[in-house]
N, C-alpha and C positions, 0 to 999 in steps of 0.2 A: 505494501499499499504506501502509496506517497503523495500525498497534497502540498509538500515543499522543495523550490530546488536544494544545492547546494551550500548555497549562498542564503538563506530559510528562505527565501522567499515562495509566497502562495504560485501558485502554479497554473492558477484561474482558468485552466481549461484543457479537455483531450487535447486537443493539438503540440499544449505547453508541454505538455508529460513529456509525447512521440517525441521533440524533438531533446528534449533532460537526457532521456534512455539516447538518444541516437546518436547527442553527442558524448553518453559517458560506454560510446562503443556494444551499444545493445543493439538488439532488434524489441519492436512491444507487435506482440499477436495478440492479445486481450484487451482491451481495456473496457470500463465502467463507470459509472456515478455511485460512490458507496454510502456515500452518507451525504449531509445536509448541516451547511454551514453559517458562519452567523457574517453580523456585514465585514467587519476584519479578515473574515477566507479560513482565519481559525473554527476546529471542528466541530459540531453542536454533539452537549453530548460527553459521555462517556467514551474516553478513544485514549486506546491503550499497542502503545508500538515497540515491541520488540520482547515486549512484554513488562517494556514500564509502565508507567498508569500517567499520561500525558493531559489530555485534563478531569476531573474528577464527573463522577455524574451529577448531571440537576434536580437536586433536591426541590418543590415549589409544590405549598399545598391545592394549587389551583389549574392540575395539572393535567390538562386533557391530549396529549400525544406523545405517541410509545418515544419522546428525546428528551422528555420532561417521566422525571417518575418519582407518585405524589409519592412518601413517605408510609399514609395507612396503605399503598399497595402492597406493602414490601409486611417476610415474614420474616427478614435477620437485621 
């Protein structure tokens, strides 16, 4: 999964991901949008990269989507 280039700039599109991958000498064979992003292009919701938590779960009392988790909905 990639959403930033090596300079930590948001890729902001699959065409930029393709250019980024090809600049590293690799071939892009499959792409898909795997999530939702905030205005600053950071992932919305919990994000774990290579086993390291990058963004915590969004806890909201008025949660009505799968990107926010109501504390009442959790069993743990």
